[in-house]
N, C-alpha and C positions, 0 to 999 in steps of 0.2 A: 366455387366448389359447392355442390349441392347434392341432395338425396331426394328421391322421389318415390312415392308409393301411389297406389290407385287414388286415394283420397287425401293424401298429404304430401306437401312439398316443403323441404327445408333447405334454406340457402345460408351458407356460411360466408362471412367476410372477416378477414383478419387484419387488424391494425397493430400498431406498436403496443398499445395499452389495453385495447378492447377487442374481443372477438364478438361479432354480431351474428346472431342466429335468427333468421326471419322464418317464421312458421306460418304456412298457409294451408287451410283445409280443416279436416276433422281429426282430432286426436282421441282415439279410443283404443280398446284392447287389440283391435286388428291392425291399427296403424302406428301404435306407440313405438314399435321397434325402429321405425324410420327416425323419429325424434330422438330416441335414446342413442342410436348410432351416431347421429350428428352431434349430440352433446358430448359423447365420449371422444369423437374425432376432433373436437375443438382443441387447438393448442393452448398451452398454459399462458395466460395473460392475467393482469390484475383484475379485469372485469370481463365476465361473460354476460352479455346483454341479449336477452331473448325477447324478440318482438312478437307479441301475440295478437297484433291488430288484425291479422288475416285468419284467425282461428274462429270457426263457427260452432264447433262442438268440442268440449273438453271434459273428458271422463276422469274417473279416479286413477286410471292407468297413467294418464298424463300428469296428474298430481304426483304420483309415486316417482315418475321419471324426473320431475323437477326437484323433488326432495333429494333424490339420489345425486343429481347433478350439483345441488347446493352443498351437500356434504362433501362431495369430491372436490369442488372448487375451493371450499373453505379449508379443507385439509392442505391444499397447496398455497394457502395464504391469499386467495382471491375472493371475489364477491360475485354472486349471481344476482342479476337485476332483471326483473320482468318489466317489459315496456308496452304501453298502449294496449292493454287487454280489451277485447270486445266486451260490451256489458255482460253478455252471457258468461264469458270466461271470468270476468271480475267477480261475478256472483259466486262462482265455484271457488275462487281463491279466498273470498271472504267466508264462505260456508265451511271450508276446511281449515281456516285459520292460517293458511300459508302466507297470506299478506302480512302477518305479524312476524314471520320468520325471514322472508325474502322481500327486499324492497320492490315495490310496484310503483313505477313512474309513468307520467304522461309526458310525451314529447311536446315541445312548444309548437303550436301551429305555424305553418309557413305563411307569412303575410301575402295577400294577393298582389299580383303584379301591378305596377303603377301605370295608369293610362299615359300614353305618349304626350297628350296635351297638358298633363299635370306633373311632368317630371320634376320641375323646379319645386313644386309644393311637396313632393314625396321625399326629396333628397334630404 
């Protein structure tokens, strides 16, 4: 399930306990409606995880959408978590203080595949 604008694509994935929202593109006043619609369309789960690793631009409109989503999720007893923000986005989260209100996490990197000739050493 996804939503797409000219400069923004949002993909939802729904699990038993977590709804994942993957955001790719630019979040500004012209595109924030796509993000807001996806956040509102997310079914109620204990965790709403928003992956920001694909976001290149993040304006105050995006911050407002995340604050509104945080309040909505918290009112339902859940938690909004922001994951893997690009350094530009992380700077916006710090400048606005949103990182103090909403948890910001970094995913663990996936280890590189093990070469065939070293399978025993990697296991």
